[in-house]
N, C-alpha and C positions, 0 to 999 in steps of 0.2 A: 673151280669150273669157269669157263668163258661165258659171258652173257652177250646176247645179240644187242650191239649198241652201234649207234652211228658214229661217224667220226667226230661230231661235235660233242657227243657223250663221251668218248674216249678222252678228249681233251678235258672234259668237266670231271671225269671221275679218275683219271690217271695223271698225276704229276702236275705240270706247269699251270693248268688253267685252274685247278683247284687251289693251288698255291697263291696264284696272283689274282684270280677273278672271285674267289669265294675265300678270302683269307680269314675273316672273322668266323665264319661258320665252320672251318675245318681245322682250326688251330687257334692257340692263344693269340690274344692281340699282339701286335708287332712288338711293343716296348716290353711285353711280358716275355715274349721268347728271346728277345736280346738278353734279357737278364739271367736267362738259364745259364749256369756254368757247370761243366763236368769236372771229374777229378782231374784230367790232364790240364785243363785251363786253371785249375786251383792248385796245381803242383802235388796232386794226389796220385800215388802209385799203387793203390791197394789191389791186392790179389787175395780176395777173401777166402776163408776156409771153404773147401768143396761143399756145395749145397748153399751157399750164401751169395747174396748180390755182391759183385765186385765194384759197384760204382755208388757214389752218393752225390747228392747235389745240395747246394745251399737252399735255404728258404726260396721257394719259387712261386708266385701267385699264378694261378691258372684259370682265372675267371674267364668264361668265354665271352666273345662279343656277340653282337647281333648280326643277321645277314645284311650285308652291305646294299646300299641303293646305288645302282649304277646311274650315271648321268642319263637323264631322259626317262627315269623310271616312271611307271605309271602312278598317277596320285592315287591315294586311298590305301597305300601300304601302312602298316603299323608305324605310328610316330610321325606320319606325314599329315599335313593339313587336309582336312576333308575326308579322313579315314572313315569308312563305314564300319560299324560293329559287325555286320553280317560278313565282312571280308575275313573275319578271324574265326569263322565257323568252318568245320570240314566241308570241303567242296566235292559235290558228287561228280566223279570223273565221267560219267555218261553225259554231262553238260558240256564237256570240253569238245571243241570242234576237231575235226581230223588235222586240219592245218591251223596251228595256233599263231602263226606269225610268218610274214615274209620279209626277208632282208634283202633288198635290192633284187627282188624277184626270186630269191632263193627260199624255199620253204622250210620251216621248222615244224616238225609233225608232232601230233599229240604224243606219240610214243616216245620221242625224244624228251618231251616235258615230264611225262610221269616217271621215266627212268632217271632223269636228273634230279627230280624231287626225291626219289628213292636214295639217291647218292647222298643229298644233303642231309636227309633225315638219319641215314646211317652214321655219317660223320657227326652229327650233333648228338646221337645216342651214344656214341663211343665217348663223348664228353660229358655224358650224364644229363643230356637235355632231350626232352621230348617235345616235338612240335606237331601241331595238326596241320594236315595237308590243306590249308584254306585258300581261299581265292588270292588273298594277299601273299601267301607264302609261294603259290604257283606263279604269280606276277613276278616276284622277285627272282624265282628260278629262271623264268623265262627272260628276264632282262640279262642274266649271265649268259644264257644260251646265245641271245642276240649279240652280246658283246663279243663272244667267242667267234661267232660267225663273221662279224665285221672285221675282227682281226686277221682270220683267215683270208678273207677276201683281199684285205690290204697287203697281206704277205704276198699273196699271189700277184697282185697287180704290180708290186715292187720287185717281183722276181726273186723274192727270197724262198729258196727251195733246199731241202736237205740232199745230201749226195745219196747215190744208192748204197754206198758202204755204211752211211749213218743209219739208213733205214733197216738194212740187214742186221746191223749190230743191235737195234732195238728188238727187233723180231727174234734174233737169237736169245736175247735176255728173257724175253717173255716165254720162249720155248723151253729154256733151261729150268723154269719153275715146275715143269712136269718131270716124272720119273723116267719116262721114255717116249719114243716117237709114237707109240700106239695110243698112249695116254693123252698125248697132245692132239692127235688127229680126232680121237673120240670127243674130246672136249669141244673142238671146233664143230664136230658134227652136231653134238647135242645143243650147242648154242645157235646152230644154223648160221655160222660164220664161214666163209670161205677164206683161204689163204690170201687170195687176191684183195678181199675186203679188208682183211687184217693188215695188209701190207698198205693199203690206202689209208687206213686209219693211222697207222704209224707215221706215214709220210705227212699227213695233215698235222699231227701233234707235233712232230719235229719242225715243221715249217713255222709254226707259231712260237715254238721255243726259240728258234734261230731268229725269227723277226724281234721277239722281245730283247733277246741278248744283243743283236746288232743295231736295232734301231731305237732302243730305249735305254737298256741297262748299261750299254757300252759308255754312254755319255754321262753317267752319273758318278759322282765322286763324293765321298764323305770327308770333309776336313777333320784333322786330328782334333782340332778345337772342339767340333760338335761331339765327337766321342768322348772327349774329356768332360765336357758340360753334361752329357747324358749320364756318365759315370757319377759325377759329383752329386746330380740331382736324385740319383737312385742308390747312393751309397749304403743306404740301410738295408737293401736287398742284395748287396754283394757280399754276403756273409758266409764264412766257413765255420761250421759248428766245431766243437772240441773234438780233437782227433788223437788217436793213440797208435803208434807204430808198435807192431805185435809180432811175436812168434808164437806158434802153437804146436802141440803134438797131439794127434787124434788117435785114439784107439777106437776103432770102428765098432758100432753095435747097432745094426738096423732096429727100426721101431718094431718090426715084426719078429725080432730075435726072441728065443725063449728066455724066461727068467734066469735060468742057469747060465745061458750064454752071455746075457747082460752082466750078470754078477762076475763072471769070468773076466770080461773085458774091463769092468770097473777095477777089479783087483789088480789087473795088468796096469792099468793107469796109475794106481795108488803105488805100485812098486817103481814105476818110472819117476814118479814124484819124489819118492824117498832118496832115489839116486841122484836127483837133481839138488835136493836139499842137502845132500852129503857133498856136493861140489862138483859133480860131473858137469861136462859141457853140454849146454842145451842144444846147440847147433848139431853136435855129434850124435847125441841121443835121438834128436828129431830125425836125422838121416838114417839112423839105424832101426827106429821103431814106429815112426809115425805112419798111419794109413792114409794121410792126405797126400796123394800122389802129386798134387799140384804144388806143394810147398816143402816137401821134405828135401828135394835136392837143394834148396835154399836155406837149409838148416831149420826149417819151420817158419821162415819169414813170410809173413802175409801182407807186408806193407802197412799202410795206414788204414785204420778203421775210423770212420766218422760216426760221432754220436748221432743216433736215429737212422743209421744205415741198417739195411735189411739182414742183420746177422741173425744166427739161430737163437731161439729164446735161451735166455741164461747166459749166453756168450758175451754179449754186450755188457750186462750188469757186472760180470766177473772182470772183464777187461777194464772197465773204466773205474772199478774199485782199486785198482793197482795204482800206486803212487809215485814209485820211484824207479828209475831204471834197474832192470835185472830182477824187479819183484815178481813172484811167482804166485799164480792163483792155486787154489785147491784143485781137486778133481772136478770138472764142471761138466755136467750133463747137458746134451742136447739131442735133438732127434738123429743126429748123426752118430752119436756115441758118446765117449767121454774125452774131454780136452784138459790139457795143462797149458796154461797161457803164461807167457813172459812179456813184461813190458820193456820195450827198447827205448821210447821216449813218448812223452805226451806234449801236445800242444793246445794252448787255450784257444777258445773261439777267436776268429780274427776277420778282418775285412780283407777279402781277395785284391791284391794290387792291381792296379789299373792295367799295367803292361800284360798281365796274365789273362785279361778279359777283353783287352782292346780290340782285337781281331774279331771276336764274337760280337761286340757292339758295333763295329763299323759294318760288318756283314748284315746285322739286323736293321741298322738305320738304312743301308742301302736298299734292302729288300722292302722296307717301308716305302721308301722314295719310289722304287720301281712299281710297287702296287699302285701308288698315287698317279704315276705317270701313265700306266697301263689303263686304269680306269678312265683319266682324262683323254687319252687317245681314242679309247672306244666311244667316249661321249662325242668327241670331235667328229669321228665317222658317222656315228648316228645322226648328228645334226645335219650333215650335209647329204646323207644318203636318203633312201627311201625305206622306211621301216614301217610295216603294217602290222598291228597287233589285233587280234581277234578274240581275246578274252579279257 
């Protein structure tokens, strides 16, 4: 459902501004995100059994950072000199004035601040953190709103504007999230948002995106050596766990199946296992008998399964108990039914090669530098502008 929000809060809650201006509050620290690698980056091609996750990641730290302090932030925020303990107690919203700040004469309203606070709280809650809406908290959120407003104003002053086509594409993407036109219009009505306002919000958001891309990000390059240095420094985190390349045959038996139906499925799986043990071809039998529609056309091949991947209970233990290529498991029960697993090959734990994660590292380091530059630009604009804060 759409919520009635100002253009500034659209920027705060959707996309670029949260990414760049509230990086630590909304996602892992930059260097942590750089170290995330997916199966493609690590050479993994798993297509796990139906009902399992098809991806696995090496060990990845996810400790969240703190809300950043924008240049020019009010003193008294947590961790800053002169912090007042009262700043960390919940703040009564009725004490907040209707206008919380003015940025070169442009007002930031109380409702902007409160909704911005809700956005940050929601993002932190998704990361398992709960924060009280204290005076310090609201000042930090306000500093981000001020930074966004300054960037909007500078984008406008420099003539950075999106095309009508770009605006229309963003609106179409938002609209596509609704099942039909009526649902879309009903959501707008319930939120008290007109299509004209939504269009202006999209234009404002895209203007800042283009501003950052053309005035800041475009001039930032990450040398190969910087990426290599980061890789070497964090090599212990660039790990791929033990992996097994597997085939399987599934005889489906839903959890709510009757005991008689489950036993029938189990006996069918046992019969297939006997045929395999007698020397019949696994791929051919998988194509003929497996109920896993995702892998039967490939002869039951599900690619690589990493240890610790979200496989069905019992499946992983049976898979990694296999030692040699072509080894067969027994009949393995899971919530999906009964499996017979064959090992194609097994790979020990390894360090992901630099070339496989280089692009991700370069992208992460660039993102980190863009965050710094955006914050610095907002600080410069604030220093030379007129910013009045009323809380």
